[in-house]
N, C-alpha and C positions, 0 to 999 in steps of 0.2 A: 612392342612388348613380349616378354616369353609367354605370358598367359594367352595372348591373342594367337601367337605361333602354334601353342599347344592346341587350342581351339580349332585352329585351321587343319592342323594334322587329324584330330578326331573327325571333323567334318568330311574330310577326305575319305577316310575309311568307313564312313556311315552315310555316304551319299546316296539318297534314294534312287536317283538317275543311274548311278553305276551299278547298284545292286540289281535294278530291273534290266539293265542292258546286259550284264552277266548271266541273269536268269534266262533271258532270250537265247544266249549263245548256248546254254545247257540245255534248254528244250529242244533247240534244233539238232544238237548233237545226239540227245537221248533218243531221237527218231530212228537212229542207226543201231540202238542197243538190241541185242537178240534176245534179251530177257529182261524181266525187272530187276533193279539193283538195289540192294540194301547196303547202306553206307553206315558203319558203326563210328560214331564220334566217341573216342575213348574217354575224353576229359568232359566233365559236368559243365565246365566253362563254355564249351561249344554247345552243349544242350540249351543252355540259357540264351546264348545269342540266336540259336535257331527258333526258339520259342518267342523271346522277346521282339525280333525282328520279322517274325512271320515268314521265314524262309521257305519253309515246307510249302506254304500256300502259293509260292511263286514258282514251284517246280511241277513237272508233269507227274501223273500218278505213277508212273514206272520207277520212280526214285523215290525211296523211303529211308528214314533215319532209325538206326537200331541203337538204342542207348547203351553205353559200356561201363564197366567197373573203375572209371577213372576219378570217383569222388573220394577221397581219403578217409573222409568221416563215414560215408555210406558203407564203405567196404569192411569197417571195423566190426568184427564180431563181438556178441555180447559179453562173452568171457573177458575180453580184453577191456572193455568199458567197465566191467566189474572190477578188474584190475584197479583202474583209476579211482573207483569208488573206495575200494579197500585201503588204497594208499592214502587217501584223503582222510581216513580214519585212524591212521597211525598216530600214536601220541606224539604231539609236538610237530606235526607235519603241516607244511603249506603246500597244496597241490597246485600246480600251474599248468595250464595247456592254451591251446589255440582256440579262439572263436567257438564254432559250432559244437565242439565235443562237449561243452557244459550241458547242453540240453538233450543229448541223445540218451534215450532209455536204455539202461542195463537190463538185468534179469528181474531185479527188485526196486531199483531207484535210479536216479541220474545224479549227475554232479550238481546240477541246479537244485534238485531237492535237499541234497546233502549240505549245500551251502546255506539254504533256508534253515537247515537245523542248527547252523553255527559253525560248520566246518569251515576252514580258511582255504578257500578254492578261488584261485584267480585266473582270469581270461588275459592273456598277454596280447599286447600290440605287436610285440617283437621278442623273440627268444633271448635277445641280447639284455632285455629287462630282467633276466634271471639273475644276472651279476649283481645288480643293484639290491635286488630282493635278498640274495644270500648274504650280502655285506651288512644290510640294515637288520637283519635277524640271525645273528650269529649262533643263538642257542636253538634255532629251529631247524628242522629237516626240509629243505626246499627240494621238492620232487617234480621233475618236469615229465609230463606224459607227452612225448614227442610223436606227432603224427605227420603224415605227408608223403607224397612220391619224392622223386629225385629232385624237384624243385626246392623245397624246403629243407632236405637233408644237410646240404653244405652249412646252412646257418647252425643247425644243432652241432655239427662238428666244430664249427668256429667256437661256439660257447663253450664246448668241452675243452678245447685247447687253451682258450683264455682263462677258464676256471683253474685249470692245472698250473698255468704259469703264474697265476695270482695266489696259489695256494689255498683256494677256498675248499674246505673240507666237509661243508654241509650241503653240497649240492649234488643230487642224484638225478639219473636219466633212466627213464622207462621208454625203450626205443619201439616205435611202431611204424618206422618207415618202410615204405612198400616200393615195390619196382613195377614199372609199366609193362614190359615185355612178357614176363611170365603168364599173367592172366590172358593176355591176347593169344598167347600159344594155347593155353588151357581151353579156351573157347573155341579156337580154330580145330584143336585135336578132337574136341568133344563132338563138335559138328551138329549140334542140336540146333543152335542159332545159325541162321543162314546169312553169312556175313560175305558180301561181295567185294568190300574194299573198306579201308580204314582211314579217318581223318586223324593224323597224330596230334597229339597235345603239344602245343608250342612252347609253353614255359619249362616243361620238362626237357624238351629238346635243346632248349638253350644251354642247359648244363651237360646233357649226356652226348648231343650231337645226333644227327640223323642216322648214324651208322647202326643204332640199336634196332632199326627196324628192317635192315637188309636181309635177315632170314625169312621175312614173310612173303616176299615175292617169290623167293627161291623155293621155300618148302610148300607153300600153299597156292601160288599163283594169284596172290591177293595184293593189289596196289596199295601203297601207304603215301598219303600226301599230308606232310606237316604244314598245318595252317595256323595263322594268327587268329585271335579271338574276335575281331572285329567282323561286322557282317560282310563288308567287301571282300575280307579275307577268306571267310568260310565259303562265300559263293564262289570266289575264284578257285579255291581248292576243289570244290566240288565240280567245276568245269575241267579242272585238271584230271580229276578222277575218271570222269565220263569220257573223256579225250583218250584215256589209257585204255579203258574198257572197249571202245570203239574200234580202236586201233590193234586190239589184241595184245597190249603190253601189260606188263605187271613190274612195276618199278618202285622205288622209294624217290619221291620228288619232294622238294621244299618249297612251298608257297611263301612261307615267313622267312624269305631270305634276308631281310634286314636286320635278323637277329640269330637266325639258326645256320650252323655250320656242320659239316659232316662229323668233326672231331669234337665239338662242344667246348665246354669251359674245362679245360684240362686241369688247371690249378684246383678249381672245386673238386673235380673228380679225385685228385690225389689227397685232398684234405679228408674226404669222406673215407677213402681207403686206409687212411692211417689210423682213424678212430674205430671204423665198423668193418663188419664182414657179413657174408651172406648167411642166412639162417638155412638150416636143412629144410624146414617147411614152415608155412604160416597159413593159418585158416582164414580164408576169404568169406564174408557174409554171402550166402547164396551160392557160392561157387565150390566151397569146401577147402581141403588141404592143397596147397599149390606148392610144389618143391621149389626152393631157391628163390622165393618171390618177395623177401623182406630181409631186412638188415638187422643186426644185433651189435652190441659193443664187443670189441675185441677183448680178449682175456686180460691184457695189460690195464683195462680199464674196469675190472671187476669190482673194485672197491667203490665205485660210483654207479655200477649198475643196480638200479632199483629192483630189478627181477631176481638179482642175487641176494642183495642186501636184506630185502623185504621178502624173501620167498616164503616165510612161514605164513604170511598173510594172503598168498595168492593161489589160486587154483586155475589149472588150465583144462577143466572139464568143458567140453563143448556144450553151449546153450542155444537151443532153438530160437527163432524169431517168434514174435506174436503170430498166432495162428491166423489171424485175419490179414496180416501184412504180406504182401507179395514183393517186397523190396528185393529180395534174393533173385527172384525170377526176373525183375526189371534189369538188375545188374548183369544178368547173363545173357540179356538181349532177347528174351523169350516173351516180354510182355511190355505194354506201356501203361503209365500211371492210371489211365481212364479204365484199364481192366480190372483194377482193384475195386472190390465192392465197397470199401470204406473210404476211398479217395474223396476228399472234399467234404465228407460227412463226419464220421467219428475220427478221421484222421486229417488234420490241418496243421499249419506250422504252429499253431498254438496249442494244439493237443495232438502231438505226433505219436503215431503208434510204432513208426520205424524211421530209420536214419535217413532214408531218401526224401522224407518230407522235412526233416530238420535242417539239413545241410543247405547253405546257400548255393552249393554245386549239385545239389541232388535233383534227379530227374522230376520227382513228385513235386518238389518245390518250384521247379520251373514250370511245370503244367499248371499248378495252382495259382501261380503269380501271373502267368502271361496267357493262360489257356482260357480265359473267360469265366473263372471260377469265382474270383473276387468282385 
């Protein structure tokens, strides 16, 4: 039966004996490391795997993990969250977005709080649901607050194309899609975070291909291994990184070869390129303005661009995080959640002060769920 086959597949990539065997390989190789190795897992999905399966505890002290800015909810600055809140308050609007964005605090409120006040704010299972919502509410302004890295961007592009073909005139898009390589470059060029290698995100790489990481070994001498999210994948990826460091190599390698190629999904890339283009700059929480690190709609789609259509309601004035929240420092790889004074106390998933605790991909959320706090 298909369900049994799927379970067998999961068991294969979560097998404790395989994980421990790989950990022994890593420990043996790590004896030859010339200095301690900090590995940044760019994606929050990897952070959760590392914490949930206790992978750090299986590794020698010379190997540590540095948590990166790969959670699309976590990196969203407060002024963009305020955009969503203001759009939800536009007369006749239905504001739609994905999952965790509902609970992230802005400067004065959150989408969850606005919904409690009676605003029509909906969490989508799939962006394709927007088409049905627009058809069912022809007199309403359906505004999609689109978030995500290269993984989710093609779906937004597909909805835009479909809406245009079907002549839907009440569906608008506020684009907050961001790109993985620019913040990686920003962190390396800043140099404050000591990053010896990267675990590249797998789902992003399915779309983009592994080619997007090729500048990193060349410019910084930093290995990048694209790894799947299962614990066997992650431990295998770590083994590949350590082997590169011991051998004095810096290359892009793909552990997740069952899904990732060098070129990626070319059809999806073309779909995105047709509807969107790179912004001049975008502000990342904790990191600041990063040039060419996000996307926006092309001018041909200005009539459905919520940033232009509803510009009078929106402000781009930068807004600082809560004074007690160190989410920005964590996203830069300079601190861990345990370093925060309010972690697990004033700041919990039910009472979050920052986005890293809200998001299911956030480092604080992972540490809270799997670090012995609950």
